[in-house]
C-alpha atoms as one frame of an Amber mdcrd trajectory, in Angstrom:
protein
   0.000   0.000   0.000   1.159   3.515  -0.855  -0.053   6.791   0.650   0.927
  10.049  -1.055   0.270  13.308   0.787   1.256  16.969   0.817   3.938  19.035
   2.494   3.157  21.762   5.040   4.216  25.372   5.367   5.350  24.797   8.947
   7.998  22.143   9.487   9.445  20.650  12.672  13.012  19.302  12.653  13.531
  18.596  16.371  12.822  14.840  16.211  16.184  13.198  15.644  16.562  10.004
  13.649  17.746   7.395  16.177  21.169   5.864  15.575  21.000   2.575  13.672
  17.362   3.254  12.753  16.580   2.538   9.129  16.383   5.320   6.579  15.300
   5.311   2.937  17.073   6.830  -0.067  15.823   7.381  -3.653  17.739   4.289
  -4.788  15.472   2.251  -2.486  12.298   3.226  -4.350  13.605   3.956  -7.847
  15.544   1.538 -10.053  16.429   3.977 -12.840  19.759   5.775 -12.398  18.815
   8.526 -14.838  15.598   9.253 -12.949  17.404   9.262  -9.588  19.933  11.698
 -11.031  17.182  14.030 -12.278  15.486  13.893  -8.878  18.689  14.755  -7.017
  19.758  17.447  -9.487  16.396  19.222  -9.335  16.422  19.080  -5.545  19.896
  20.595  -5.497  18.939  23.321  -7.982  16.077  24.354  -5.693  18.086  24.181
  -2.486  20.875  26.280  -4.012  18.389  29.167  -4.146  18.969  31.159  -0.917
  15.222  31.855  -0.675  14.646  28.213   0.287  16.427  28.789   3.622  17.448
  25.153   4.050  17.803  24.116   7.689  20.805  22.452   9.312  19.151  19.507
  11.083  17.853  16.310   9.485  14.805  14.365  10.596  12.490  11.830   8.987
  10.307  13.486   6.347   7.356  11.952   8.207   8.230  13.891  11.368   9.065
  17.078   9.477   5.467  17.405   8.256   3.177  15.278  10.423   4.175  16.986
  13.670   3.014  20.446  12.578   0.688  20.469   9.579  -3.083  21.027   9.844
  -3.581  18.231   7.306  -2.103  15.798   9.837  -3.823  16.884  13.056  -6.030
  13.795  13.262  -3.135  11.477  12.461  -0.831  13.169  14.963  -3.429  13.141
  17.724  -4.676   9.563  17.421  -2.473   7.465  15.161   1.109   8.768  15.168
   2.879   5.895  16.944   0.917   3.188  15.135   1.639   4.588  11.670   5.283
   5.276  12.503   5.609   1.621  13.525   4.002   0.439  10.266   6.388   2.649
   8.312   9.478   1.345  10.098   8.362  -2.229   9.471   7.690  -1.267   5.810
   4.145  -2.603   6.026   3.093   0.582   4.274   4.995   3.083   2.144   4.263
   6.762   2.593   5.513   9.531   0.324   5.146  13.304   0.340   4.754  15.609
  -2.686   6.504  18.897  -2.024   8.002  21.941  -3.628  11.541  21.369  -2.378
  12.263  17.654  -2.514   9.677  17.013  -5.222   8.788  13.605  -3.833  10.266
  12.073  -0.706   9.726   8.859   1.237   8.483   9.252   4.817  11.644   7.584
   6.164  14.019   9.644   4.047  16.131  12.211   5.949  14.875  15.740   5.296
  15.615  19.308   6.335  13.465  22.404   6.716  13.133  24.552   3.599  10.692
  26.919   1.896   9.432  26.237  -1.648   5.985  25.666  -3.136   3.964  24.383
  -6.083   1.530  27.294  -5.657   2.343  30.489  -7.583   0.346  32.798  -5.282
   1.981  31.445  -2.135   5.363  31.842  -3.801   4.638  35.485  -4.618   3.200
  36.361  -1.189   5.991  34.702   0.789   8.867  35.394  -1.605   9.846  31.722
  -1.830  10.663  29.626  -4.911   7.837  28.441  -7.161   8.970  25.021  -8.353
   6.035  23.333 -10.100   7.527  23.972 -13.538  10.835  22.437 -12.495   9.066
  19.231 -11.460   6.340  18.923 -14.103   8.230  16.452 -16.312  10.015  14.499
 -13.584   7.408  13.934 -10.865   4.780  12.106 -12.964   7.516   9.786 -14.201
   8.754   9.131 -10.657   5.241   8.426  -9.379   4.572   6.056 -12.265   7.876
   4.270 -11.707   7.169   3.737  -7.987   3.726   2.304  -8.742   5.186   0.056
 -11.441   7.847  -1.276  -9.073   5.651  -1.765  -6.006   2.404  -2.781  -7.737
   0.338  -1.785  -4.683  -3.215  -2.962  -4.236  -4.000   0.390  -2.606  -2.719
   3.822  -3.671  -4.174   6.925  -2.009  -3.330  10.550  -2.841  -4.377  13.534
  -0.701  -3.819  17.184  -1.588  -4.915  20.309  -3.427  -4.861  20.414  -7.223
  -1.368  21.951  -7.091  -0.217  18.543  -5.830  -2.694  16.036  -7.245  -2.037
  17.308 -10.779   1.226  15.355 -10.821  -0.627  12.095 -10.184  -3.303  12.971
 -12.741  -0.544  13.570 -15.321   0.617   9.939 -15.112  -0.352   7.446 -17.795
  -1.420   5.169 -14.955  -4.118   7.559 -13.772  -5.226   8.545 -17.283  -5.844
   4.899 -18.156  -7.092   3.746 -14.739  -9.786   1.079 -14.846 -12.851   1.433
 -12.656 -12.124  -1.942 -11.071  -9.043  -0.426  -9.403 -11.133   0.707  -6.446
  -8.074   0.891  -4.196  -6.590   3.750  -6.271  -7.995   7.114  -5.163  -7.367
  10.859  -5.188  -8.829  13.090  -2.476  -8.524  16.661  -3.764  -8.960  19.537
  -1.341  -9.770  23.149  -2.115  -9.725  26.497  -0.341  -8.660  27.549   3.131
 -10.461  24.650   4.826  -8.683  22.108   2.621  -6.118  20.999   5.185  -8.808
  20.282   7.785 -10.803  18.289   5.212  -7.703  16.249   4.379  -7.045  15.697
   8.089 -10.466  14.087   8.528 -10.213  11.922   5.404  -6.643  10.914   6.200
  -7.590  10.114   9.776 -10.397   7.928   8.508  -8.042   6.080   6.152  -5.511
   5.502   8.909  -8.238   4.166  11.162  -9.167   1.610   8.511  -5.486   0.735
   8.015  -5.152  -0.042  11.714  -8.319  -2.163  11.603  -7.062  -3.944   8.477
 -10.350  -3.101   6.775  -9.424  -1.084   3.695 -12.091  -2.786   1.586 -14.744
  -0.842   3.485 -12.898   2.445   2.888 -12.478   1.642  -0.815 -16.177   0.919
  -1.277 -17.158   4.114   0.531 -15.401   6.564  -1.797 -15.057   7.006  -5.595
 -11.686   6.981  -7.350 -11.700  10.788  -7.415 -13.272  12.871  -4.642 -13.164
  16.669  -4.619 -13.896  18.610  -1.477
């Protein structure tokens, strides 16, 4: 199973990665050297921009976002330890779509930064707008991960600035209706993060109960807030 969610404006880097604890690198989820190189080069191009204000400390990407973001309030409050345990045992794979790293695994080391896929947010906060830098690479990366892992369940949560990269994949364009475990939950407006929090909390609850079939039957393949 793969869960793909969004980054957050606020980021928390004070949860250290324990010594000898497992971490994930792009070579663990991608098997194409050219694609890994493009991912790393685009990341570096973005982080070389002083407006990104890259932090000094590394933490798990999961902790960087889940500990602060409104989209993760329900998860943080009621499911944090359980999901962290499932991640460390690799029973589920969780990725984030984000303006800086592009796409990052939840157990990949990450640092604070400021960059966005949203042009208005970029303008208002004077931070890099990076959607155009990622538009060719991210759909290919997402498709490659799905091809490698062949998950029965693949859930995406985010605003259209983020979900567009999934919708650009050949996989999504040609998705059969019998793939009921493949879904996009697309938020909109200022209440979007809270809507995602509730839907994500519901998904996580079903994950813990090992009852994803019920969740899959409840929602269509594409649900807009």
